[in-house]
N, C-alpha and C positions, 0 to 999 in steps of 0.2 A: 375265239373259235366256239361254235355252238356245241352244246352237249347233245348226245344221241339218246333217243328213246325208242323203244318198241312196245306197242300195245297189242296184246293178243286177247281175243275175245271168244268166249264160248257162249252158246245159248241163243236167246231170243233177240228179236229186233230192238227191244228195249235196252238190252245190254249193248247192242251195236250202236244205238243212239248215244248212250252214256259214254261209251268208249270214244266216240267222235268228239263229244263235248270235253272229255278229259284231254284228248289230243289237242284240241284248240287252246285249252288253258296252257298246256305245256309249250305249244308253239309260240304263244305270246310271251312266255317266260324265257324264250331263247333256245328251246330244244328243237332238234331236227329228227323227224321220224325216219327210221330205217327198218329194213326187214329183220324179222326175228332172228334169222340165222346169222346176221351180221355181228352179233355180240354187242348189243347196245350197252351204254353205261347205266341206263335206267330201263328196267323192264316192268311193265304193268300187266298183270294177269287178271283179267276180268272174268271171274269164274261163273259157272252154272252149277246147280245142285239138283236138277230135276231127276236125275237117275244116278245110280252108283257109277255108271260108265263115265258120266261127265265129271264126277268127283275125281276119278282116276286120271282122266285126261288133264285136269287142272294140275294135279300133283306132278304128272309127267312133264308138263310145260315148265313148271318151276325148276325141276331138276335139269331139264335141257337148257334153260336160260343160264344156269351156272356153268354148264359144260361149254357153252358158246363163249362165255366171258366170266371166268371165276371171280372177277372183281365187280361184276354187275350188282347194282342195287335193285333187289326184286321187291316190288310192292304187289300185294295180293288184295283184290277187292271182289265185289260181286256177291251172289247169293250164297255160295259155299263159305265165303269169308264171313258173311252175316250170321250164318247158322252155326259154324264151328270154327271160330277164329283161333282158338287155342291150338287145335291140332295142326292147322296150317302154320302157325307161328313156330311150331316145333320143328318144321322141316328145315334141313340145313340150307342156309343161304337166304332165307326170307328176312328181309329188313323191316318190313312194315305191313300190317294187315289193317285195312280200313273197311268199314261197312258201306252199304248202299247209300245211306244218308250222307256219308262223308265224301262221296265222289265230287260233290260240288265245291268242296274246299280242299281238293287234292294238293294244291301248291302249298297251302298253309301247313298241312300235315307233313309234307316233305321237308319243309323248313324247320318245323318244330321237333321232328323226330329223326335226327340225323344218325343216331346210332341204331344198331340192329335190335330186334326183339320187341318192338312196340306194337300194341293193339289199340286201335281207335274205332270202336264199334259201339254205336249208341243203341238204345232200345227202340227199334223201329216201330214197335206197337204203340208207342207214345206219340208218334208223328200224326198230326191232324191235318197238315197241309203239305203241299208239294212245292219245293223250290224249283221253279222252271229253269232248265238248263238251256241257255241260248246258244245258237250256232249260226255262223254265217255261211258255212259250207261243209262238205264232206270230202276228205282227201280220197282220191282214187275211186270215187263213186259218181254214177250218173243219176241215181235216184236218192233223194234226200228223205230222211226220217224226221218226223216231228212227234215228240212225246206229248200226248194229251192227258195222260193218266198214269198212275202207278198204284200198286197194291191190289189186293183182292179180298172180297168179303164172302166168297162162295164156300170155302172150306170143304172142297171135295175130299173124300176120306183118304185118297191116295196121295194128295198133293202137298208138297212142302212149301210152295211159293207164298201162301199167306203168312207163313212164319218168317220168310226171308224178305218179304216186301212190305208187310204191314197192311193196314186197312186201305180200302180204296180211297184215293185222293186225286182230285181232278185239277188240271192246270186251268186257271181262269180263261173263259172263252176269248176275251180280247187278246190275251197273251198268245193263245194258239193261233188266232187269225193273224196277228202281227208276225209271228214266226213263219207261217206259211207264205205271207206276202214277201218277207225278206228273202227267203230261199227262192221263191219264184223270180224275184227281181235279180237274183244272182244266177239266173239262166238254168235252173234245174227243171227239166221238162216233166218230171214225175215226183210227187211227194207222197210218202206213205205215212198214214196216221198210226202211231204205235202206242202200246200200253200193255199192261198185264190183263186188264179187264175193261176194254174200251166200251163194251155195251153198257157198262155201268156209269159211263161218263156223265158228269154234271149233277148227279143226285146229291152230292155233298156240298155243292156250291150254293151261295145265297145271292140272288134268287136261284132256285133250282132250274136246271136246263137238262138237255139230253143230247145224244149224238146227232139226231136229226136236226135239231136247232143249230148245232155247230156246223153241220154241212151247209145249211141254208145261209149262215153268216159267211162262210168261206165263198160260196157262190156269189154273194153280193160284194165281196171284197175285190182287191186288185189282183187276185190270183189268176194266172193264166198257165195252163198246162193240164196235166191229168192227175187225178188223186186216186190213191189206192187205200183200201181199208184193211186193217189188221184183223186178227181173229175176233169173232163175235159169238157169244154164247147163243144157242138156239132159242132160248126163252126171251132173249133181248133183241132178236132180229125180228122186229115187228113188221106187220104188213105195210104200214106207212113208210117204214125205213127202206125195205127192199123194193117197194114201188118207186120211191124217190130215186133210188140208185138206177133202176131200170129206165127212168125218164131222163136221166142226166148223162149225156154223152161224155162229160168231162170226168165222170167217176168210172174207174176201171170195172168192167163186168167180171168181178172176181170176189168170191166169198170164201172165207176160211171159217168153217163151223165145226167145233169139236163134237163128235158123236160119242166116243169112248167105249160104248158097248151096244150091241144090237139085241140085248135081252133085258126085259123090264126088271127082273129080279136083280141082275147085276147092276143096273143103273141105280136101283134103290140102295144097294150096298155101297155104291160109289158116292152117294149123296148128290146124285144128279136129278134135278127136279123136272123131268119130262119123261114121256113114254116114247117107245119106238114108233107108235102110231102117230104121235104129234110130230116127231122128227121127219117121218116119211112124207107127211102132208106138207110140211114146211118146204122141203126140198122140191117136191112136185110143184108147189106154187111158184117158187123162184124159177124153176126150169120152164114152166109154162110162159112166164113173163119174159125171160131171157134165155132162150134155148142155147145160145152160144156162150153163156156165162160159165166161167170156170168155177167149180165148187170143190174145195178141198176139205177133206175130213180127217180127224184124228181118231185113232182107235187104239185101245190098250188090250193086249192079249194076256191071258193067264192071271187075271185078277183073282184074289182069294175067293174060293168057292166056285170058280168057273169050271163047269163040267164040260164034257164033250157035247152034251145037249145044248148048253148055253152057247158054246162057241159056234155050233152049227146054226143056231138062230142068228148070230151075228153075221156069219158068212152068207146065209140066205138073204138077209136084209140088204147087205152090201151088193149082192148080185142084182137086186131090184132097184136100188137107188140110182138116180141120175147124177153121178158125181164124176169129176175129172181127175182129181189128185187124191191119193190116200197116203197118210203118214201113220205108220204102224210102230207101236212101242211095246215091247214086252214089259210087263209090270215090274217095277223096281221098288223094293221095300225101302221106304224112307222113315227113319226113326222119328218118333213124336207124332206120326200120323196114325189115325185109327186103323187103316188098312194093314199096317205093319203087324198088328196084333190079332188080326182076324184069323179064324180057323180056316182050314182048307187051302193052305198055301200050295200053289202049283209049282211043280218042279221046273227048273231052268230049261231042261230039254224040251218039255212040252210047250212052255211059253215061246221058245224060239221056233219050234216046228209050226205052231199056230201063226206066229208072226210071218214066217216065210210063206205060208199058204196065202195069207191075206195080201202080202206084198205082190205076189204073182197076180192075184185078182186085180189089185190096183194098177199094175202095169198094163194089163189087158184093157181095163176101162180107160186108161189114159190114151192108149193107142187108138181105141175106138173114137174117143173124143177128138183126137188130132186128125184123124182121117177126113173128117168133114170139112177141114179148112184147106185142103190141097186144091190149088187153083184159085184161091181167093187172094185179095189184097188185105194186108194188115198193117197197122201202125205199130212201130217198135221204138223203144228207147235203147240206144247203144250203151253197152256197159262192158267193162273189162278190157283186156288187151287183145293182141292177135294170137290165135292158137291155130297152128297148122294152116296158116294163110287165111284164116277166117276170123270175122268179128261176130260177137254174139249180141243180139238185142232181145228184149222181152216184149211180147205183145201185151195188150191190155188184159187179156184173159190168161196171163201168166204162163205163156208157152215160149220157150227159147227159139229164136230163129238165127241161123248162121248164114252170114253173107260174105262174099269174097272181096268186097271193096274194103281194103285195109287202110286207105288214106283218110277215112272219115274220123272225126274226133268224137270223144265222149260227149254226152249230154245232147246229142242230136235226136230229134223226133222225126223218124223217117217212115215212108210208105214202101212196103216191099210186097212182091208177089211170091206166094208160097208155091214151091215147085215139087217138093217131095218130103217124105219123112227123113229125119236125119238125127242120129243120136237120140236124145230124149225130147227133141223138138222137131224143127224143120230146117231144110235148106231153102233159101230164098234169094231173090234178085231184087236189086234196087229199082224202084219205079221212077 
C-alpha cells in the first residue's frame, strides 16, 4: 500500500516549481499525493519568507498538519527554512528542516534522518551552480513551469530573498530547452519560465548568454504551444527583448515588472537603480508596441521614510501608467536587511491604508483594461476544476475567462468569445 504525502506551498512560482519536482521524486518512491486536510503520513511545507505574514502562514500550516494527523511526519523547507531553520525546528511536530539546496535530495534526507529534530541546511551563498530539477509533468495543472534560474544579486534594501536563495545561478541553456521540449511533448499547452531574477539569466554561464538568446533557442526547438515570462526587472527588459516578444505570437503578451515605488528618493533608499521617468518611458514603449499586452506591477507601501508627499507621487504616477494588474504589499521589516534599521519606520495602520488606496486604483485600472476585450475572441488554456458549473481558462494576457462547458479536459487550448465582465475576468462562450 502506498504511503500518503501532502505538499503545501507558499510564495512564488519558483517554489511552486520546486514543490512539483519534490512531488515527482516522492511519487517515484511510492508516495501518493492527497489533500492537506486528509491528514497525510508525510507533510512537506515549502515556505516563503518575503513578509512576516508568510512566516506566520508557514507556522500555522505546520500546526494544522499535526492537528489533521498527530502522527504525521512534517518536513519544512523553502526560504523561511533557509533563513531561520532553528526556530522552525523548535516548533512541536517538526521532524526535519531542509534548505533550498537540499530539495533536490529530499528522498535521501528522508531516509537518513528518520528521527525528529534534524536540520539539513547548507550555506547557500557558497553555491556557484544550480542543479536542474527535471520534471515530466505537473499534477493538477494545465500550465507547466520551467525553472531557468535561481538566486538574486540585486540586494534591494528591503528584500530577504538574496539571503535565502544565494547568488544568481542559471540553468544551462540546453537543459532549459530540453525541459521545455519534454513538457511540450507531454501536451502542456503553456509553459512559464520562472526564476528569482530571470532578467539576469545567462550572465554566469560560459559562454555568457541572456534571456533573449534563450527565447530564440526555444523558438528554434521542437516547442509547440505558448510561452509566458515571469517577473523581469525594468532595467533588464531591453528594447530588443520586448520588441522580440511583440513580434512573437507564441509568447504571451504579458509582462510582470516590479516598480516598488513611484518616487525617486524612495527608489534610491530601496537600492532600485532606475528613475520613475525611466520606468514611465519603458511602460509607454511596451504599450505602444502591444496595446493589448497585460502589464503587471509590484508596489510597496510604507517603506521607511515614505511621507504623504512620497506616497502621493506614487499614486499620481500609477494613475498615469498604462498597466493592467497591480500587486500591492505593505512594507514588512525583514531582519538582516538594511531597510529594517532605517529611520522613519511607517506605522502599520498607515501602510495598510495606503495599500488599500492603491489596490482600489489597481482594480479600477484592471476593469478599464478588461472592458476593451468584450466582444473579442481570445485563446485560453483551461485550468482547475468546475466551480458553480463553470470552468476557468486564462488568456495570453493573463485574464481569467469562465465558460459553462464543463465536459472539456484540462490542458486544452481553446478559442472563446468574450461576452461580458465576470468576477475578476470574463464570461465567455466556446467558439
